[in-house]
Backbone atoms as SQL, in Angstrom:
CREATE TABLE atoms (id INTEGER PRIMARY KEY, chain TEXT, resi INTEGER, resn TEXT, atom TEXT, x REAL, y REAL, z REAL);
INSERT INTO atoms VALUES
  (1, 'A', 1, 'UNK', 'N', -0.215, -34.242, 16.504),
  (2, 'A', 1, 'UNK', 'CA', -1.119, -33.707, 15.555),
  (3, 'A', 1, 'UNK', 'C', -0.819, -34.399, 14.209),
  (4, 'A', 2, 'UNK', 'N', -1.850, -34.846, 13.587),
  (5, 'A', 2, 'UNK', 'CA', -1.691, -35.525, 12.347),
  (6, 'A', 2, 'UNK', 'C', -1.574, -34.565, 11.209),
  (7, 'A', 3, 'UNK', 'N', -0.964, -34.996, 10.081),
  (8, 'A', 3, 'UNK', 'CA', -0.580, -34.124, 8.993),
  (9, 'A', 3, 'UNK', 'C', -1.958, -33.684, 8.335),
  (10, 'A', 4, 'UNK', 'N', -2.938, -34.447, 8.080),
  (11, 'A', 4, 'UNK', 'CA', -4.182, -33.986, 7.422),
  (12, 'A', 4, 'UNK', 'C', -4.822, -32.829, 8.218),
  (13, 'A', 5, 'UNK', 'N', -4.848, -32.993, 9.562),
  (14, 'A', 5, 'UNK', 'CA', -5.433, -31.982, 10.374),
  (15, 'A', 5, 'UNK', 'C', -4.711, -30.731, 10.352),
  (16, 'A', 6, 'UNK', 'N', -3.363, -30.760, 10.323),
  (17, 'A', 6, 'UNK', 'CA', -2.451, -29.600, 10.217),
  (18, 'A', 6, 'UNK', 'C', -2.703, -28.897, 8.899),
  (19, 'A', 7, 'UNK', 'N', -2.873, -29.654, 7.837),
  (20, 'A', 7, 'UNK', 'CA', -3.073, -29.096, 6.474),
  (21, 'A', 7, 'UNK', 'C', -4.435, -28.410, 6.479),
  (22, 'A', 8, 'UNK', 'N', -5.468, -28.979, 7.092),
  (23, 'A', 8, 'UNK', 'CA', -6.782, -28.378, 7.154),
  (24, 'A', 8, 'UNK', 'C', -6.750, -27.041, 7.881),
  (25, 'A', 9, 'UNK', 'N', -6.024, -26.946, 8.924),
  (26, 'A', 9, 'UNK', 'CA', -6.026, -25.702, 9.691),
  (27, 'A', 9, 'UNK', 'C', -5.178, -24.632, 8.853),
  (28, 'A', 10, 'UNK', 'N', -4.099, -25.073, 8.148),
  (29, 'A', 10, 'UNK', 'CA', -3.366, -24.159, 7.428),
  (30, 'A', 10, 'UNK', 'C', -4.212, -23.618, 6.250),
  (31, 'A', 11, 'UNK', 'N', -5.007, -24.479, 5.579),
  (32, 'A', 11, 'UNK', 'CA', -5.869, -24.079, 4.475),
  (33, 'A', 11, 'UNK', 'C', -6.888, -23.056, 4.927),
  (34, 'A', 12, 'UNK', 'N', -7.451, -23.345, 6.156),
  (35, 'A', 12, 'UNK', 'CA', -8.504, -22.372, 6.697),
  (36, 'A', 12, 'UNK', 'C', -7.865, -21.010, 6.951),
  (37, 'A', 13, 'UNK', 'N', -6.658, -21.032, 7.536),
  (38, 'A', 13, 'UNK', 'CA', -5.988, -19.715, 7.818),
  (39, 'A', 13, 'UNK', 'C', -5.715, -19.077, 6.504),
  (40, 'A', 14, 'UNK', 'N', -5.350, -19.682, 5.531),
  (41, 'A', 14, 'UNK', 'CA', -5.104, -19.072, 4.244),
  (42, 'A', 14, 'UNK', 'C', -6.308, -18.466, 3.613),
  (43, 'A', 15, 'UNK', 'N', -7.494, -19.119, 3.767),
  (44, 'A', 15, 'UNK', 'CA', -8.677, -18.645, 3.229),
  (45, 'A', 15, 'UNK', 'C', -9.073, -17.396, 3.880),
  (46, 'A', 16, 'UNK', 'N', -8.927, -17.331, 5.293),
  (47, 'A', 16, 'UNK', 'CA', -9.256, -16.140, 6.058),
  (48, 'A', 16, 'UNK', 'C', -8.357, -14.946, 5.594),
  (49, 'A', 17, 'UNK', 'N', -7.090, -15.146, 5.401),
  (50, 'A', 17, 'UNK', 'CA', -6.232, -14.114, 5.073),
  (51, 'A', 17, 'UNK', 'C', -6.572, -13.593, 3.633),
  (52, 'A', 18, 'UNK', 'N', -6.849, -14.467, 2.698),
  (53, 'A', 18, 'UNK', 'CA', -7.242, -14.107, 1.393),
  (54, 'A', 18, 'UNK', 'C', -8.481, -13.260, 1.297),
  (55, 'A', 19, 'UNK', 'N', -9.498, -13.684, 2.050),
  (56, 'A', 19, 'UNK', 'CA', -10.776, -12.877, 2.080),
  (57, 'A', 19, 'UNK', 'C', -10.606, -11.598, 2.802),
  (58, 'A', 20, 'UNK', 'N', -9.880, -11.542, 3.889),
  (59, 'A', 20, 'UNK', 'CA', -9.653, -10.212, 4.557),
  (60, 'A', 20, 'UNK', 'C', -8.752, -9.306, 3.578),
  (61, 'A', 21, 'UNK', 'N', -7.862, -9.790, 2.993),
  (62, 'A', 21, 'UNK', 'CA', -6.955, -9.010, 2.130),
  (63, 'A', 21, 'UNK', 'C', -7.653, -8.437, 0.908),
  (64, 'A', 22, 'UNK', 'N', -8.609, -9.325, 0.297),
  (65, 'A', 22, 'UNK', 'CA', -9.266, -8.856, -0.915),
  (66, 'A', 22, 'UNK', 'C', -10.184, -7.717, -0.645),
  (67, 'A', 23, 'UNK', 'N', -10.748, -7.494, 0.554),
  (68, 'A', 23, 'UNK', 'CA', -11.594, -6.409, 0.753),
  (69, 'A', 23, 'UNK', 'C', -10.796, -5.050, 0.806),
  (70, 'A', 24, 'UNK', 'N', -9.501, -5.070, 0.989),
  (71, 'A', 24, 'UNK', 'CA', -8.702, -3.888, 1.042),
  (72, 'A', 24, 'UNK', 'C', -8.630, -3.311, -0.455),
  (73, 'A', 25, 'UNK', 'N', -8.727, -4.176, -1.437),
  (74, 'A', 25, 'UNK', 'CA', -8.580, -3.757, -2.833),
  (75, 'A', 25, 'UNK', 'C', -9.874, -3.841, -3.556),
  (76, 'A', 26, 'UNK', 'N', -11.010, -3.990, -2.938),
  (77, 'A', 26, 'UNK', 'CA', -12.289, -4.058, -3.600),
  (78, 'A', 26, 'UNK', 'C', -12.661, -2.795, -4.194),
  (79, 'A', 27, 'UNK', 'N', -13.299, -2.913, -5.351),
  (80, 'A', 27, 'UNK', 'CA', -13.869, -1.732, -6.020),
  (81, 'A', 27, 'UNK', 'C', -15.346, -1.730, -5.958),
  (82, 'A', 28, 'UNK', 'N', -16.029, -0.673, -5.847),
  (83, 'A', 28, 'UNK', 'CA', -17.392, -0.507, -5.886),
  (84, 'A', 28, 'UNK', 'C', -17.794, 0.006, -7.242),
  (85, 'A', 29, 'UNK', 'N', -18.881, -0.427, -7.755),
  (86, 'A', 29, 'UNK', 'CA', -19.338, 0.034, -9.122),
  (87, 'A', 29, 'UNK', 'C', -20.764, 0.119, -9.186),
  (88, 'A', 30, 'UNK', 'N', -21.320, 1.114, -9.944),
  (89, 'A', 30, 'UNK', 'CA', -22.710, 1.390, -10.154),
  (90, 'A', 30, 'UNK', 'C', -22.866, 1.906, -11.600),
  (91, 'A', 31, 'UNK', 'N', -24.090, 1.953, -12.041),
  (92, 'A', 31, 'UNK', 'CA', -24.385, 2.598, -13.311),
  (93, 'A', 31, 'UNK', 'C', -25.024, 3.922, -13.132),
  (94, 'A', 32, 'UNK', 'N', -24.761, 4.787, -14.106),
  (95, 'A', 32, 'UNK', 'CA', -25.294, 6.174, -14.101),
  (96, 'A', 32, 'UNK', 'C', -25.734, 6.418, -15.516),
  (97, 'A', 33, 'UNK', 'N', -26.912, 7.105, -15.640),
  (98, 'A', 33, 'UNK', 'CA', -27.445, 7.430, -16.965),
  (99, 'A', 33, 'UNK', 'C', -27.663, 8.957, -17.020),
  (100, 'A', 34, 'UNK', 'N', -27.070, 9.585, -18.015),
  (101, 'A', 34, 'UNK', 'CA', -27.246, 11.030, -18.129),
  (102, 'A', 34, 'UNK', 'C', -28.289, 11.238, -19.289),
  (103, 'A', 35, 'UNK', 'N', -29.215, 12.084, -19.091),
  (104, 'A', 35, 'UNK', 'CA', -30.181, 12.410, -20.134),
  (105, 'A', 35, 'UNK', 'C', -29.884, 13.655, -20.946),
  (106, 'A', 36, 'UNK', 'N', -28.886, 14.391, -20.468),
  (107, 'A', 36, 'UNK', 'CA', -28.414, 15.670, -21.215),
  (108, 'A', 36, 'UNK', 'C', -26.931, 15.712, -20.936),
  (109, 'A', 37, 'UNK', 'N', -26.228, 16.451, -21.811),
  (110, 'A', 37, 'UNK', 'CA', -24.766, 16.623, -21.703),
  (111, 'A', 37, 'UNK', 'C', -24.403, 17.182, -20.368),
  (112, 'A', 38, 'UNK', 'N', -23.284, 16.787, -19.782),
  (113, 'A', 38, 'UNK', 'CA', -22.768, 17.294, -18.545),
  (114, 'A', 38, 'UNK', 'C', -21.208, 17.270, -18.527),
  (115, 'A', 39, 'UNK', 'N', -20.610, 18.058, -17.749),
  (116, 'A', 39, 'UNK', 'CA', -19.143, 18.146, -17.582),
  (117, 'A', 39, 'UNK', 'C', -18.709, 17.643, -16.260),
  (118, 'A', 40, 'UNK', 'N', -17.560, 17.089, -16.204),
  (119, 'A', 40, 'UNK', 'CA', -16.743, 16.793, -14.975),
  (120, 'A', 40, 'UNK', 'C', -15.374, 17.256, -15.117),
  (121, 'A', 41, 'UNK', 'N', -14.962, 18.343, -14.538),
  (122, 'A', 41, 'UNK', 'CA', -13.680, 18.924, -14.902),
  (123, 'A', 41, 'UNK', 'C', -13.688, 19.412, -16.270),
  (124, 'A', 42, 'UNK', 'N', -12.751, 18.963, -17.057),
  (125, 'A', 42, 'UNK', 'CA', -12.653, 19.303, -18.486),
  (126, 'A', 42, 'UNK', 'C', -13.193, 18.197, -19.422),
  (127, 'A', 43, 'UNK', 'N', -13.853, 17.201, -18.777),
  (128, 'A', 43, 'UNK', 'CA', -14.450, 16.137, -19.679),
  (129, 'A', 43, 'UNK', 'C', -15.910, 16.342, -19.849),
  (130, 'A', 44, 'UNK', 'N', -16.341, 16.303, -21.162),
  (131, 'A', 44, 'UNK', 'CA', -17.754, 16.426, -21.509),
  (132, 'A', 44, 'UNK', 'C', -18.344, 14.943, -21.675),
  (133, 'A', 45, 'UNK', 'N', -19.483, 14.831, -20.968),
  (134, 'A', 45, 'UNK', 'CA', -20.238, 13.563, -21.023),
  (135, 'A', 45, 'UNK', 'C', -21.406, 13.785, -21.976),
  (136, 'A', 46, 'UNK', 'N', -21.539, 12.931, -22.969),
  (137, 'A', 46, 'UNK', 'CA', -22.734, 12.918, -23.787),
  (138, 'A', 46, 'UNK', 'C', -23.854, 12.150, -23.076),
  (139, 'A', 47, 'UNK', 'N', -25.032, 12.403, -23.425),
  (140, 'A', 47, 'UNK', 'CA', -26.205, 11.590, -22.850),
  (141, 'A', 47, 'UNK', 'C', -25.890, 10.081, -23.089),
  (142, 'A', 48, 'UNK', 'N', -26.186, 9.302, -22.124),
  (143, 'A', 48, 'UNK', 'CA', -25.976, 7.902, -22.226),
  (144, 'A', 48, 'UNK', 'C', -25.707, 7.205, -20.828),
  (145, 'A', 49, 'UNK', 'N', -25.426, 5.865, -20.958),
  (146, 'A', 49, 'UNK', 'CA', -25.208, 5.173, -19.689),
  (147, 'A', 49, 'UNK', 'C', -23.722, 5.056, -19.499),
  (148, 'A', 50, 'UNK', 'N', -23.266, 5.091, -18.220),
  (149, 'A', 50, 'UNK', 'CA', -21.910, 4.911, -17.875),
  (150, 'A', 50, 'UNK', 'C', -21.722, 4.069, -16.622),
  (151, 'A', 51, 'UNK', 'N', -20.641, 3.340, -16.570),
  (152, 'A', 51, 'UNK', 'CA', -20.232, 2.555, -15.405),
  (153, 'A', 51, 'UNK', 'C', -19.400, 3.504, -14.639),
  (154, 'A', 52, 'UNK', 'N', -19.710, 3.566, -13.325),
  (155, 'A', 52, 'UNK', 'CA', -18.947, 4.435, -12.352),
  (156, 'A', 52, 'UNK', 'C', -18.280, 3.478, -11.386),
  (157, 'A', 53, 'UNK', 'N', -17.020, 3.493, -11.358),
  (158, 'A', 53, 'UNK', 'CA', -16.189, 2.548, -10.501),
  (159, 'A', 53, 'UNK', 'C', -15.453, 3.407, -9.550),
  (160, 'A', 54, 'UNK', 'N', -15.369, 3.123, -8.181),
  (161, 'A', 54, 'UNK', 'CA', -14.571, 3.903, -7.356),
  (162, 'A', 54, 'UNK', 'C', -13.722, 2.986, -6.432),
  (163, 'A', 55, 'UNK', 'N', -12.578, 3.461, -6.068),
  (164, 'A', 55, 'UNK', 'CA', -11.749, 2.764, -5.126),
  (165, 'A', 55, 'UNK', 'C', -11.363, 3.653, -3.969),
  (166, 'A', 56, 'UNK', 'N', -11.352, 3.224, -2.738),
  (167, 'A', 56, 'UNK', 'CA', -11.087, 4.083, -1.651),
  (168, 'A', 56, 'UNK', 'C', -12.409, 4.552, -1.007),
  (169, 'A', 57, 'UNK', 'N', -12.239, 5.354, 0.132),
  (170, 'A', 57, 'UNK', 'CA', -13.472, 5.766, 0.729),
  (171, 'A', 57, 'UNK', 'C', -13.133, 7.183, 1.384),
  (172, 'A', 58, 'UNK', 'N', -14.153, 7.807, 1.940),
  (173, 'A', 58, 'UNK', 'CA', -13.939, 9.112, 2.487),
  (174, 'A', 58, 'UNK', 'C', -13.560, 10.138, 1.436),
  (175, 'A', 59, 'UNK', 'N', -12.635, 10.966, 1.770),
  (176, 'A', 59, 'UNK', 'CA', -12.217, 12.066, 0.807),
  (177, 'A', 59, 'UNK', 'C', -11.231, 11.618, -0.222),
  (178, 'A', 60, 'UNK', 'N', -10.821, 10.321, -0.241),
  (179, 'A', 60, 'UNK', 'CA', -9.798, 9.876, -1.147),
  (180, 'A', 60, 'UNK', 'C', -10.340, 8.835, -1.990),
  (181, 'A', 61, 'UNK', 'N', -11.272, 8.979, -2.859),
  (182, 'A', 61, 'UNK', 'CA', -11.794, 8.014, -3.760),
  (183, 'A', 61, 'UNK', 'C', -11.436, 8.345, -5.147),
  (184, 'A', 62, 'UNK', 'N', -10.854, 7.402, -5.914),
  (185, 'A', 62, 'UNK', 'CA', -10.537, 7.561, -7.255),
  (186, 'A', 62, 'UNK', 'C', -11.657, 6.925, -8.083),
  (187, 'A', 63, 'UNK', 'N', -12.312, 7.723, -8.895),
  (188, 'A', 63, 'UNK', 'CA', -13.533, 7.340, -9.603),
  (189, 'A', 63, 'UNK', 'C', -13.231, 7.298, -11.089),
  (190, 'A', 64, 'UNK', 'N', -13.631, 6.148, -11.688),
  (191, 'A', 64, 'UNK', 'CA', -13.415, 5.901, -13.068),
  (192, 'A', 64, 'UNK', 'C', -14.769, 5.842, -13.836),
  (193, 'A', 65, 'UNK', 'N', -14.898, 6.507, -14.879),
  (194, 'A', 65, 'UNK', 'CA', -16.131, 6.417, -15.698),
  (195, 'A', 65, 'UNK', 'C', -15.864, 5.723, -16.934),
  (196, 'A', 66, 'UNK', 'N', -16.551, 4.672, -17.197),
  (197, 'A', 66, 'UNK', 'CA', -16.365, 3.949, -18.484),
  (198, 'A', 66, 'UNK', 'C', -17.744, 3.807, -19.252),
  (199, 'A', 67, 'UNK', 'N', -17.628, 3.701, -20.545),
  (200, 'A', 67, 'UNK', 'CA', -18.716, 3.455, -21.380),
  (201, 'A', 67, 'UNK', 'C', -18.316, 2.280, -22.306),
  (202, 'A', 68, 'UNK', 'N', -18.953, 1.130, -22.101),
  (203, 'A', 68, 'UNK', 'CA', -18.503, -0.071, -22.746),
  (204, 'A', 68, 'UNK', 'C', -17.092, -0.429, -22.208),
  (205, 'A', 69, 'UNK', 'N', -16.189, -0.611, -23.036),
  (206, 'A', 69, 'UNK', 'CA', -14.835, -0.905, -22.510),
  (207, 'A', 69, 'UNK', 'C', -13.900, 0.260, -22.520),
  (208, 'A', 70, 'UNK', 'N', -14.484, 1.500, -22.964),
  (209, 'A', 70, 'UNK', 'CA', -13.662, 2.695, -23.046),
  (210, 'A', 70, 'UNK', 'C', -13.733, 3.534, -21.776),
  (211, 'A', 71, 'UNK', 'N', -12.580, 3.869, -21.245),
  (212, 'A', 71, 'UNK', 'CA', -12.444, 4.722, -20.095),
  (213, 'A', 71, 'UNK', 'C', -12.682, 6.131, -20.609),
  (214, 'A', 72, 'UNK', 'N', -13.709, 6.824, -20.105),
  (215, 'A', 72, 'UNK', 'CA', -13.975, 8.234, -20.428),
  (216, 'A', 72, 'UNK', 'C', -13.147, 9.219, -19.603),
  (217, 'A', 73, 'UNK', 'N', -13.137, 8.997, -18.271),
  (218, 'A', 73, 'UNK', 'CA', -12.241, 9.841, -17.447),
  (219, 'A', 73, 'UNK', 'C', -12.026, 9.176, -16.082),
  (220, 'A', 74, 'UNK', 'N', -10.998, 9.684, -15.371),
  (221, 'A', 74, 'UNK', 'CA', -10.800, 9.326, -14.008),
  (222, 'A', 74, 'UNK', 'C', -10.754, 10.654, -13.203),
  (223, 'A', 75, 'UNK', 'N', -11.419, 10.635, -11.993),
  (224, 'A', 75, 'UNK', 'CA', -11.431, 11.945, -11.195),
  (225, 'A', 75, 'UNK', 'C', -11.356, 11.559, -9.802),
  (226, 'A', 76, 'UNK', 'N', -10.937, 12.519, -8.963),
  (227, 'A', 76, 'UNK', 'CA', -10.915, 12.307, -7.517),
  (228, 'A', 76, 'UNK', 'C', -12.291, 12.737, -7.018),
  (229, 'A', 77, 'UNK', 'N', -12.828, 11.956, -6.148),
  (230, 'A', 77, 'UNK', 'CA', -14.135, 12.219, -5.528),
  (231, 'A', 77, 'UNK', 'C', -14.121, 11.955, -4.017),
  (232, 'A', 78, 'UNK', 'N', -15.255, 12.278, -3.416),
  (233, 'A', 78, 'UNK', 'CA', -15.335, 12.071, -2.017),
  (234, 'A', 78, 'UNK', 'C', -16.508, 11.245, -1.690),
  (235, 'A', 79, 'UNK', 'N', -16.429, 10.125, -1.047),
  (236, 'A', 79, 'UNK', 'CA', -17.600, 9.213, -0.737),
  (237, 'A', 79, 'UNK', 'C', -18.138, 9.755, 0.578),
  (238, 'A', 80, 'UNK', 'N', -19.463, 10.076, 0.552),
  (239, 'A', 80, 'UNK', 'CA', -20.061, 10.688, 1.698),
  (240, 'A', 80, 'UNK', 'C', -21.344, 9.841, 2.026),
  (241, 'A', 81, 'UNK', 'N', -21.433, 9.556, 3.389),
  (242, 'A', 81, 'UNK', 'CA', -22.596, 8.850, 3.865),
  (243, 'A', 81, 'UNK', 'C', -23.692, 9.785, 4.267),
  (244, 'A', 82, 'UNK', 'N', -24.894, 9.456, 3.702),
  (245, 'A', 82, 'UNK', 'CA', -26.104, 10.336, 4.055),
  (246, 'A', 82, 'UNK', 'C', -26.956, 9.613, 5.086),
  (247, 'A', 83, 'UNK', 'N', -27.951, 10.335, 5.590),
  (248, 'A', 83, 'UNK', 'CA', -28.757, 9.825, 6.721),
  (249, 'A', 83, 'UNK', 'C', -29.619, 8.643, 6.282),
  (250, 'A', 84, 'UNK', 'N', -30.077, 8.575, 4.974),
  (251, 'A', 84, 'UNK', 'CA', -30.947, 7.564, 4.454),
  (252, 'A', 84, 'UNK', 'C', -30.542, 7.204, 3.114),
  (253, 'A', 85, 'UNK', 'N', -30.915, 5.999, 2.676),
  (254, 'A', 85, 'UNK', 'CA', -30.674, 5.581, 1.316),
  (255, 'A', 85, 'UNK', 'C', -31.636, 6.210, 0.382),
  (256, 'A', 86, 'UNK', 'N', -31.172, 6.432, -0.880),
  (257, 'A', 86, 'UNK', 'CA', -32.061, 7.022, -1.882),
  (258, 'A', 86, 'UNK', 'C', -32.871, 6.000, -2.553),
  (259, 'A', 87, 'UNK', 'N', -34.094, 6.417, -2.865),
  (260, 'A', 87, 'UNK', 'CA', -35.081, 5.394, -3.577),
  (261, 'A', 87, 'UNK', 'C', -34.666, 5.246, -4.990),
  (262, 'A', 88, 'UNK', 'N', -34.145, 6.266, -5.620),
  (263, 'A', 88, 'UNK', 'CA', -33.660, 6.217, -7.028),
  (264, 'A', 88, 'UNK', 'C', -32.354, 6.939, -7.188),
  (265, 'A', 89, 'UNK', 'N', -31.764, 6.571, -8.294),
  (266, 'A', 89, 'UNK', 'CA', -30.426, 7.291, -8.536),
  (267, 'A', 89, 'UNK', 'C', -30.688, 8.642, -9.230),
  (268, 'A', 90, 'UNK', 'N', -29.706, 9.485, -8.984),
  (269, 'A', 90, 'UNK', 'CA', -29.802, 10.907, -9.499),
  (270, 'A', 90, 'UNK', 'C', -28.351, 11.484, -9.641),
  (271, 'A', 91, 'UNK', 'N', -28.298, 12.357, -10.533),
  (272, 'A', 91, 'UNK', 'CA', -27.102, 13.158, -10.709),
  (273, 'A', 91, 'UNK', 'C', -27.372, 14.558, -10.253),
  (274, 'A', 92, 'UNK', 'N', -26.681, 15.084, -9.332),
  (275, 'A', 92, 'UNK', 'CA', -26.837, 16.584, -8.814),
  (276, 'A', 92, 'UNK', 'C', -25.765, 17.315, -9.619),
  (277, 'A', 93, 'UNK', 'N', -26.202, 18.382, -10.199),
  (278, 'A', 93, 'UNK', 'CA', -25.270, 19.212, -10.965),
  (279, 'A', 93, 'UNK', 'C', -25.426, 20.687, -10.631),
  (280, 'A', 94, 'UNK', 'N', -24.391, 21.407, -11.076),
  (281, 'A', 94, 'UNK', 'CA', -24.525, 22.880, -10.977),
  (282, 'A', 94, 'UNK', 'C', -24.705, 23.384, -12.419),
  (283, 'A', 95, 'UNK', 'N', -25.462, 24.434, -12.522),
  (284, 'A', 95, 'UNK', 'CA', -25.588, 25.077, -13.865),
  (285, 'A', 95, 'UNK', 'C', -24.554, 26.160, -14.014),
  (286, 'A', 96, 'UNK', 'N', -23.739, 26.117, -15.064),
  (287, 'A', 96, 'UNK', 'CA', -22.685, 26.991, -15.282),
  (288, 'A', 96, 'UNK', 'C', -23.265, 28.255, -16.001),
  (289, 'A', 97, 'UNK', 'N', -22.440, 29.342, -15.983),
  (290, 'A', 97, 'UNK', 'CA', -22.913, 30.592, -16.534),
  (291, 'A', 97, 'UNK', 'C', -23.292, 30.487, -18.048),
  (292, 'A', 98, 'UNK', 'N', -22.638, 29.544, -18.787),
  (293, 'A', 98, 'UNK', 'CA', -23.020, 29.338, -20.135),
  (294, 'A', 98, 'UNK', 'C', -24.217, 28.435, -20.415),
  (295, 'A', 99, 'UNK', 'N', -24.874, 28.004, -19.303),
  (296, 'A', 99, 'UNK', 'CA', -26.000, 27.123, -19.418),
  (297, 'A', 99, 'UNK', 'C', -25.649, 25.590, -19.365),
  (298, 'A', 100, 'UNK', 'N', -24.421, 25.254, -19.439),
  (299, 'A', 100, 'UNK', 'CA', -24.040, 23.832, -19.380),
  (300, 'A', 100, 'UNK', 'C', -24.081, 23.379, -17.920),
  (301, 'A', 101, 'UNK', 'N', -24.051, 22.111, -17.675),
  (302, 'A', 101, 'UNK', 'CA', -24.128, 21.446, -16.385),
  (303, 'A', 101, 'UNK', 'C', -22.843, 20.818, -15.972),
  (304, 'A', 102, 'UNK', 'N', -22.427, 20.955, -14.748),
  (305, 'A', 102, 'UNK', 'CA', -21.228, 20.189, -14.249),
  (306, 'A', 102, 'UNK', 'C', -21.713, 19.262, -13.140),
  (307, 'A', 103, 'UNK', 'N', -21.246, 18.017, -13.243),
  (308, 'A', 103, 'UNK', 'CA', -21.637, 16.980, -12.233),
  (309, 'A', 103, 'UNK', 'C', -21.048, 17.396, -10.873),
  (310, 'A', 104, 'UNK', 'N', -21.901, 17.436, -9.846),
  (311, 'A', 104, 'UNK', 'CA', -21.477, 17.810, -8.516),
  (312, 'A', 104, 'UNK', 'C', -21.503, 16.579, -7.587),
  (313, 'A', 105, 'UNK', 'N', -22.501, 15.663, -7.886),
  (314, 'A', 105, 'UNK', 'CA', -22.728, 14.574, -6.975),
  (315, 'A', 105, 'UNK', 'C', -23.523, 13.480, -7.713),
  (316, 'A', 106, 'UNK', 'N', -23.155, 12.274, -7.378),
  (317, 'A', 106, 'UNK', 'CA', -23.925, 11.010, -7.992),
  (318, 'A', 106, 'UNK', 'C', -24.523, 10.256, -6.826),
  (319, 'A', 107, 'UNK', 'N', -25.869, 10.126, -6.901),
  (320, 'A', 107, 'UNK', 'CA', -26.558, 9.274, -5.895),
  (321, 'A', 107, 'UNK', 'C', -26.972, 7.979, -6.569),
  (322, 'A', 108, 'UNK', 'N', -26.930, 6.926, -5.824),
  (323, 'A', 108, 'UNK', 'CA', -27.253, 5.567, -6.396),
  (324, 'A', 108, 'UNK', 'C', -28.507, 5.006, -5.639),
  (325, 'A', 109, 'UNK', 'N', -29.413, 4.437, -6.328),
  (326, 'A', 109, 'UNK', 'CA', -30.594, 3.819, -5.855),
  (327, 'A', 109, 'UNK', 'C', -30.221, 2.798, -4.828),
  (328, 'A', 110, 'UNK', 'N', -30.881, 2.886, -3.641),
  (329, 'A', 110, 'UNK', 'CA', -30.744, 1.796, -2.599),
  (330, 'A', 110, 'UNK', 'C', -29.507, 2.069, -1.802),
  (331, 'A', 111, 'UNK', 'N', -28.781, 3.140, -1.946),
  (332, 'A', 111, 'UNK', 'CA', -27.574, 3.400, -1.206),
  (333, 'A', 111, 'UNK', 'C', -27.626, 4.699, -0.429),
  (334, 'A', 112, 'UNK', 'N', -26.995, 4.710, 0.748),
  (335, 'A', 112, 'UNK', 'CA', -26.894, 5.942, 1.454),
  (336, 'A', 112, 'UNK', 'C', -25.592, 6.621, 1.323),
  (337, 'A', 113, 'UNK', 'N', -24.787, 6.174, 0.387),
  (338, 'A', 113, 'UNK', 'CA', -23.433, 6.766, 0.100),
  (339, 'A', 113, 'UNK', 'C', -23.583, 7.390, -1.278),
  (340, 'A', 114, 'UNK', 'N', -22.951, 8.628, -1.388),
  (341, 'A', 114, 'UNK', 'CA', -22.947, 9.334, -2.615),
  (342, 'A', 114, 'UNK', 'C', -21.487, 9.767, -2.955),
  (343, 'A', 115, 'UNK', 'N', -21.262, 9.893, -4.230),
  (344, 'A', 115, 'UNK', 'CA', -19.924, 10.431, -4.632),
  (345, 'A', 115, 'UNK', 'C', -20.073, 11.894, -4.913),
  (346, 'A', 116, 'UNK', 'N', -19.268, 12.683, -4.220),
  (347, 'A', 116, 'UNK', 'CA', -19.318, 14.163, -4.400),
  (348, 'A', 116, 'UNK', 'C', -18.055, 14.616, -5.124),
  (349, 'A', 117, 'UNK', 'N', -18.227, 15.498, -6.091),
  (350, 'A', 117, 'UNK', 'CA', -17.059, 16.050, -6.863),
  (351, 'A', 117, 'UNK', 'C', -16.715, 17.443, -6.606),
  (352, 'A', 118, 'UNK', 'N', -17.792, 18.264, -6.271),
  (353, 'A', 118, 'UNK', 'CA', -17.629, 19.674, -6.089),
  (354, 'A', 118, 'UNK', 'C', -18.591, 20.154, -5.048),
  (355, 'A', 119, 'UNK', 'N', -18.167, 20.575, -3.950),
  (356, 'A', 119, 'UNK', 'CA', -19.072, 20.938, -2.828),
  (357, 'A', 119, 'UNK', 'C', -19.473, 22.446, -2.893),
  (358, 'A', 120, 'UNK', 'N', -18.932, 23.214, -3.839),
  (359, 'A', 120, 'UNK', 'CA', -19.229, 24.619, -3.928),
  (360, 'A', 120, 'UNK', 'C', -20.519, 24.818, -4.803),
  (361, 'A', 121, 'UNK', 'N', -21.217, 25.856, -4.509),
  (362, 'A', 121, 'UNK', 'CA', -22.380, 26.191, -5.357),
  (363, 'A', 121, 'UNK', 'C', -23.590, 25.374, -4.925),
  (364, 'A', 122, 'UNK', 'N', -24.813, 25.816, -5.420),
  (365, 'A', 122, 'UNK', 'CA', -25.962, 25.118, -5.142),
  (366, 'A', 122, 'UNK', 'C', -26.331, 24.206, -6.374),
  (367, 'A', 123, 'UNK', 'N', -26.792, 23.067, -6.089),
  (368, 'A', 123, 'UNK', 'CA', -27.059, 22.115, -7.217),
  (369, 'A', 123, 'UNK', 'C', -28.508, 21.963, -7.434),
  (370, 'A', 124, 'UNK', 'N', -28.850, 21.578, -8.695),
  (371, 'A', 124, 'UNK', 'CA', -30.173, 21.309, -9.016),
  (372, 'A', 124, 'UNK', 'C', -30.139, 19.809, -9.420),
  (373, 'A', 125, 'UNK', 'N', -31.238, 19.078, -9.139),
  (374, 'A', 125, 'UNK', 'CA', -31.167, 17.625, -9.325),
  (375, 'A', 125, 'UNK', 'C', -31.654, 17.243, -10.696),
  (376, 'A', 126, 'UNK', 'N', -30.990, 16.320, -11.309),
  (377, 'A', 126, 'UNK', 'CA', -31.384, 15.762, -12.608),
  (378, 'A', 126, 'UNK', 'C', -31.522, 14.267, -12.346),
  (379, 'A', 127, 'UNK', 'N', -32.645, 13.671, -12.759),
  (380, 'A', 127, 'UNK', 'CA', -32.857, 12.216, -12.583),
  (381, 'A', 127, 'UNK', 'C', -31.885, 11.453, -13.450),
  (382, 'A', 128, 'UNK', 'N', -31.224, 10.473, -12.824),
  (383, 'A', 128, 'UNK', 'CA', -30.323, 9.657, -13.585),
  (384, 'A', 128, 'UNK', 'C', -30.753, 8.188, -13.297),
  (385, 'A', 129, 'UNK', 'N', -30.465, 7.258, -14.185),
  (386, 'A', 129, 'UNK', 'CA', -30.782, 5.764, -13.832),
  (387, 'A', 129, 'UNK', 'C', -29.567, 5.307, -13.139),
  (388, 'A', 130, 'UNK', 'N', -29.710, 5.101, -11.832),
  (389, 'A', 130, 'UNK', 'CA', -28.686, 4.480, -11.001),
  (390, 'A', 130, 'UNK', 'C', -29.106, 3.096, -10.584),
  (391, 'A', 131, 'UNK', 'N', -28.281, 2.136, -10.532),
  (392, 'A', 131, 'UNK', 'CA', -28.573, 0.808, -10.158),
  (393, 'A', 131, 'UNK', 'C', -27.860, 0.364, -8.932);
């Protein structure tokens, strides 16, 4: 076997390993727009656009909310696959006793996966800009 051919095979193997390994650490990200104030845990979100980034899948997703370069909060969420993709993005929330809203679920346009934060209670839907 010649040296150039051996180097070519080694390079190809390295590319395969790097591509496969990078998917393990991949982050998913989408945008979310809130039209009214909402809470997630103890964090209050003002109306505006946020970048939602999550790592992991299933019941073990770490979700980070940023606005510009500022991290607003990090929360544990659950990535859930639904039967069909949503046509538009939306935030599903619960209405608290004091009239405020708590984020329960985030749906993203064109995706059949949603981020769920609280499965208790019934939610009412608020349209959000999801991309």
